[in-house]
N, C-alpha and C positions, 0 to 999 in steps of 0.2 A: 503492500500498499505505499503510496507517496499524497502528500497533501501540498494544499497553496492555500494563500487568502486571498478574498477576492477585498474590492477596495472599500467597502462595508465591513470591513474587519470579520468578517464568517468565515470560519476554515471550512474546505471541499477536501475529503478524503476519493482518490483516482485509485478503483480497486478495478484492475481486468481480470476478466473471469470469460467463460464460453457464452454466458448469458451476457455477459455487457457487450461484447462484442458481436452477438448475434442481435443485441437490440441497436445498437448501432450497423449493423446491416438493413437489418428492417426498416427503421426509421429512415435514414439518409441514404441508405443504397452503396454503402461506402466500406470496405473488405478493410478492415486493421489491420489485418494480416498483410496485406500487399505493402507496408509499409516499408518491410524488409529489401522490397527491390526499387527505392530510393524515391519513387513519382509522387508517391503519396506521404511520405519524408518531409519533403519539398514544399506540399502544398498546406503541409501542416503548420511547417515555421513560417510560411509568407503570407498566410490566409488567416488573417485574425478572425474572420465572421465564420470561416469551416472550422476552424480551431474552436469555438464557440460554441460552435451548434455539437459539435465530438463531443465535448465536456458534459454539455447538458444532459446528452444522452447516456454518457456513460453515467452519472452520477445521479441519472434520474430519481429513483428508489428517495435519497437523501433529499433532493429539492421537492418531494413531495411532500415527504415528512417535515419540512420546513415551511413548506406552504410557497414556496418559492416560483415564481413566473419564468419563462423563456425568457420573455423582456426584461424584469427584474434582475437574471442572471448575467443577461449580456450587459445590461446598462453597470455593473460591478467587474466588470473584465476594463483592463484598459492599460497603458505603459508598462510598466514594471510587472503587476500582476498578471499580463500577458506571457511573459517570459518566465515568470517562476511556474504558470500554468504550464505551457507549453513542454518545458523541462520534467513537470512531474507527471504530463501524460507520458512522456516518452520514455522516461525511465520506469515507468508503470508498463509501457508495451515492451520494451526490453525482456525486463524482466517474466512475462508472460511467457517468450520462449523457451524450449529446451535449452542446456546450456550449448550445444554447438552452436546452434542458432543465433543464441544470445551473444556469444561471444563475435561473430560477424557485426551485427545490429550495433552492437557495443562501440565497436570500429569503425562503423559510418556514422552515428553518432559524432564522434570525437572527429571524425574528419569534416564534416558539416560544421561542426563548431571552428574547426579550424579557417574553413574557407569562410567563414561569414566575419570571424574576425579579422580576416585579411580583405575583405571586401571594405568592411569599416575603416580600416588603420587606413587604403588605400584614398577610400574618399575624404577621410581626414588631412590626410597629406594633398590631395588635389585642393583641397579648400582653403589650406594654409598656405600655400602656395602664391607665391607672387604674381606668377603668371597669370593668373586666373583674374587677379585685380588688374594686371595689366591690358588683358585682354577686354575686359569691364569697360575698364575707362576709354581704350580705342573704339568701344562699339559707339557707347555716349557721346563721343567726341563726332564722331563720323555722323551720327543723328543729328547732333546739334549743330553742327557745322552747313546742315541742307537749307 
């Protein structure tokens, strides 16, 4: 079991088992077991709406017990909470698999995090580069000179 806390301070426990995976497949027509192939994994990390929908279906028994609607749950996800929820879901997914697949999936997650860090670092370097400011000034000068 992995947990995260939403922006309202409510803790949520993610437990992936056959029932939860079946529920996601039935309600959202998404097979969480395909995450090991990579495409679904990428979608989970880049699409916060899809992530929210999957989380809501996975924790549905808990949301029913707490009287939390899909909309209320979605309103309480954003910013760092999304990152924590993504990590909790992916770690739970890794733990669901048998040991051989678990090792491969864990490596895939590590590689994905490395690539994500590299992309953020590269974007930061480009934004901090004086070259981008020079290009903007050149573009502004060309526009105002016309």
